[in-house]
C-alpha positions in Angstrom: -0.1 0.3 0.1 1.4 2.9 -1.2 1.5 5.8 2.4 0.0 9.2 1.7 2.6 12.3 2.1 0.4 14.8 3.4 -0.1 12.7 6.7 1.6 13.9 9.4 3.7 11.5 12.3 1.9 12.9 14.6 -0.3 16.2 15.3 0.2 19.1 18.0 -1.5 18.1 20.7 -1.9 14.1 21.7 -4.7 11.9 20.2 -6.7 10.1 23.0 -8.1 7.3 21.1 -8.7 6.8 17.6 -10.1 4.4 14.9 -8.7 3.1 12.6 -10.4 1.2 9.5 -9.3 -0.9 5.8 -11.4 -2.4 3.4 -11.5 -6.0 4.2 -8.7 -5.4 6.7 -7.3 -3.5 9.7 -4.3 -2.6 10.7 -4.4 -3.8 14.4 -2.7 -1.4 17.8 -2.8 -3.6 20.5 -2.6 -0.8 23.7 -0.8 -1.4 27.3 -2.4 -3.8 30.0 -4.6 -3.0 32.0 -3.8 -1.0 35.3 -0.3 -0.3 33.5 0.7 2.3 35.3 2.3 4.8 32.3 1.8 6.2 29.1 2.9 3.6 25.9 3.4 5.3 22.8 2.2 3.4 19.5 1.5 4.0 15.6 -1.9 3.4 14.0 -3.2 3.2 10.5 -5.9 4.7 8.3 -6.7 2.5 5.2 -8.8 4.6 2.4 -11.0 2.6 0.1 -8.6 3.1 -2.6 -6.6 0.9 -0.3 -3.8 4.2 0.3 -2.3 4.1 3.6 -2.1 6.9 6.2 0.1 6.3 9.3 -1.1 8.0 12.3 1.5 7.7 15.3 2.9 8.0 17.2 0.2 8.4 19.4 0.1 9.3 23.0 -3.0 7.9 24.9 -3.9 6.8 28.3 -3.3 4.2 30.3 -5.0 2.4 33.2 -7.6 -0.1 33.7 -9.3 1.8 30.3 -5.8 1.1 28.1 -7.5 -1.7 26.5 -8.1 -2.1 22.8 -10.7 -4.3 21.1 -11.7 -4.1 17.0 -15.0 -4.2 15.7 -16.0 -5.0 12.4 -17.4 -4.6 9.8 -17.2 -1.3 10.2 -20.8 0.3 9.4 -21.9 -2.1 6.9 -19.1 -0.9 4.7 -16.9 -3.4 4.7 -14.2 -1.5 6.8 -13.0 -3.5 9.7 -11.2 -1.2 12.6 -9.9 -0.8 16.1 -10.9 1.4 19.1 -9.1 2.4 22.4 -12.2 1.5 24.7 -12.2 4.1 28.4 -10.0 7.1 27.0 -10.9 10.2 27.8 -13.5 10.5 24.7 -15.5 7.3 26.0 -16.6 8.5 29.4 -19.2 10.6 28.5 -22.7 8.3 27.9 -24.1 8.2 24.7 -26.6 11.4 24.2 -29.7 10.4 22.9 -29.3 12.8 20.1 -26.3 11.2 18.7 -28.4 7.8 18.5 -31.0 9.3 17.0 -28.8 11.5 14.3 -26.9 7.5 14.0 -31.0 6.8 13.4 -32.4 8.8 10.7 -29.3 10.8 9.3 -29.6 8.8 5.7 -32.9 9.0 5.4 -34.5 11.8 6.9 -35.5 14.7 4.8 -33.4 17.5 6.9 -30.0 15.8 7.0 -30.1 15.0 3.2 -31.7 18.3 2.3 -28.8 20.7 4.9 -25.8 18.0 2.7 -27.6 19.2 -1.2 -27.4 22.9 0.9 -23.5 22.1 1.8 -22.5 20.8 -1.6 -24.4 24.2 -3.4 -21.8 26.5 -1.8 -18.9 25.0 -2.2 -19.4 24.2 -5.9 -17.1 21.6 -7.7 -13.8 20.8 -6.5 -11.2 18.4 -5.9 -8.7 17.2 -2.8 -8.8 16.1 0.8 -12.0 17.0 3.2 -11.6 17.4 7.1 -15.5 16.8 8.4 -15.2 18.1 12.1 -17.3 16.8 14.2 -18.8 14.5 12.2 -21.2 12.5 14.3 -22.2 9.1 12.3 -20.0 10.4 9.2 -24.1 10.5 7.8 -22.3 13.7 5.5 -19.3 11.7 3.9 -21.4 8.6 3.1 -21.3 9.8 -0.7 -18.9 11.9 -2.1 -18.6 13.4 -5.3 -15.4 11.8 -7.5 -12.2 13.1 -6.8 -12.3 13.9 -2.6 -11.3 11.9 -0.6 -12.6 12.4 3.4 -11.7 11.6 7.1 -14.5 12.2 10.3 -13.5 13.8 13.3 -15.4 13.1 16.2 -15.3 12.9 20.3 -17.6 10.2 20.7 -17.0 7.3 18.3 -19.7 4.8 18.9 -22.5 5.7 16.3 -19.9 6.3 13.6 -21.1 4.7 9.8 -18.1 6.3 7.9 -14.2 5.0 7.7 -11.7 6.9 8.0 -12.6 8.4 11.5 -10.4 9.8 14.1 -11.6 10.4 17.7 -10.2 13.5 18.3 -10.9 16.6 19.7 -12.1 19.5 17.8 -9.7 22.3 20.0 -6.7 19.6 19.1 -6.6 18.7 15.3 -4.1 15.8 14.9 -3.0 17.0 12.0 -0.1 18.2 10.2 -0.6 21.8 9.1 -1.7 22.3 5.6 -2.9 18.9 5.7 -6.7 19.6 3.7 -8.0 21.7 0.5 -11.6 21.7 2.4 -12.9 21.0 5.9 -16.4 21.7 7.3 -17.5 21.3 10.5 -21.4 21.2 10.5 -23.8 21.6 13.7 -20.5 22.1 15.9 -19.5 25.3 17.3 -22.5 26.0 19.0 -22.0 22.6 21.2 -21.5 22.8 25.2 -18.2 22.4 25.6 -16.7 23.7 22.3 -14.7 26.3 22.4 -15.6 27.6 18.6 -12.4 30.1 18.4 -10.2 27.5 19.2 -11.4 25.2 17.2 -11.1 27.3 14.1 -8.4 28.7 14.6 -7.0 25.1 14.8 -9.0 24.3 11.5 -7.2 26.9 9.4 -4.2 25.3 11.0 -4.9 22.3 9.0 -6.6 23.8 5.8 -3.8 24.7 3.0 -3.3 28.2 1.8 -6.5 29.4 0.0 -8.4 26.2 1.7 -12.0 26.3 2.3 -14.0 25.8 5.4 -17.8 25.6 5.6 -19.1 26.3 8.7 -23.2 25.6 9.9 -24.5 26.8 12.7 -28.3 27.3 14.4 -29.6 30.9 13.8 -31.3 33.2 16.1 -30.7 33.6 19.8 -34.1 34.2 20.3 -35.0 30.8 18.9 -33.0 28.9 21.8 -35.1 26.8 23.4 -35.2 22.4 24.3 -34.8 21.4 20.6 -31.5 23.4 21.2 -30.8 21.7 24.2 -32.0 18.5 23.1 -29.5 18.3 20.2 -26.4 19.5 22.8 -26.2 22.8 21.5 -25.3 25.8 24.2 -26.3 28.9 22.0 -27.8 30.2 18.7 -25.5 33.0 17.1 -26.5 36.2 15.1 -24.9 36.7 11.8 -22.6 39.4 12.8 -21.4 37.3 15.8 -20.8 34.7 13.5 -19.2 36.6 11.4 -16.9 38.1 13.7 -15.7 34.8 15.1 -14.4 33.7 11.3 -12.3 36.6 11.1 -11.3 36.8 14.8 -10.1 32.9 13.5 -8.3 34.4 10.3 -10.2 33.6 7.8 -11.4 35.4 5.2 -15.2 35.4 4.8 -16.4 34.4 0.8 -20.4 34.0 1.8 -22.6 34.3 4.7 -26.4 33.6 3.8 -28.6 31.7 6.4 -30.7 28.3 5.2 -33.3 26.8 5.4 -35.4 29.3 4.7 -38.7 28.6 2.7 -40.2 26.3 6.1 -38.5 29.3 8.0 -42.3 31.1 9.7 -43.6 27.2 10.2 -40.6 25.4 12.3 -39.7 29.2 14.2 -43.5 29.1 15.2 -42.9 25.7 16.5 -39.1 26.4 18.3 -41.3 29.4 20.5 -44.2 26.8 21.1 -41.2 24.6 22.3 -40.0 27.3 24.6 -43.7 27.8 26.1 -44.0 24.3 26.9 -46.8 23.5 24.2 -45.4 21.0 21.7 -42.1 19.0 22.1 -38.8 19.9 20.9 -38.1 16.9 19.4 -38.8 17.8 15.8 -35.8 15.5 13.9 -38.7 12.1 13.3 -39.6 10.3 10.8 -42.8 11.4 9.0 -44.4 10.2 6.3 -43.4 9.0 2.8 -44.9 11.4 0.9 -44.8 14.1 3.7 -40.6 13.2 3.4 -40.7 13.9 0.0 -42.0 17.3 0.0 -40.2 18.9 3.0 -36.4 17.2 1.0 -38.0 18.9 -2.2 -38.5 22.5 -0.1 -34.3 22.0 0.5 -33.4 20.8 -2.6 -34.9 24.6 -4.5 -33.1 26.2 -1.2 -30.0 24.4 -2.8 -30.1 25.3 -6.1 -30.8 29.1 -5.0 -27.7 29.6 -3.1 -24.9 28.1 -5.3 -25.4 31.6 -6.9 -27.4 34.0 -4.5 -27.0 34.4 -0.6 -30.8 33.8 1.2 -31.9 36.5 4.1 -33.4 35.0 6.4 -33.3 30.7 7.9 -32.9 28.6 10.3 -29.7 28.2 10.0 -26.6 30.5 9.4 -23.5 29.1 6.5 -20.5 30.6 6.4 -17.9 30.1 4.2 -14.5 31.3 4.3 -10.7 30.6 3.2 -7.2 30.8 4.4 -5.3 33.8 3.1 -2.6 33.1 0.2 -3.0 31.2 -3.0 
């Protein structure tokens, strides 16, 4: 297998726990014995479906009673196998219900599918290396255009359905400088425990000069309520707040627009009713197939519009920015 030269030997910070998967095979990395009092360093390998390999390591990882590795497979039903460091710092959090919901419905439900169309409408056509920071189950990476290779990163890997995947922190990305052509981070910067500015600065670091980042966050602080808390959100952003955050990270804004505009009056009303305790805030659930197709069609219309024009209002804010340089 040919090693991919852009991948780092080690990032600027330790990577505590990781997956590494391959097409029908896995390079196993064995951890220290349970109870080991000292930290060890090991190497791992990621395999692209094309057969290219990427070296991860040396990788610092915690030891003690949780410091053992176990293998999983097939990986996400896609013929991948892998290994995970069980009990790392990122394994200490209980499984959140919203992650289970997204893993179950994220590949089929109208909203995640429609927002994927919108993301690609803003990015346009390009070839290269993509990093998804805060990828969750990884459904956004499950179907990529030809010429795009991707890796997902999240701090919770128990619902991952995509490989290659790396378990890590958004503010301490375990990749070398200028490793990627595009990074996207979708509905992450509003999450509890995320330092949004630090995350964006580290994203800028791993992008090549001229590389692009696509950011999506929930819009309008006056809509914050049960829906946001259910999905792990600590805030919603005003347009000016997101613009300032992106610029403070040293990025240049190319596009800044709302999305999910056509359904905004209905959905905003539902969110306000949820704040008043009159309806549930959990609205990412299956709907009858004809209704699902109708709602998906609405977002496809927005995606076509967003290829060339911005939208004046919506439930989400999207910012396309780039690292200065050519």
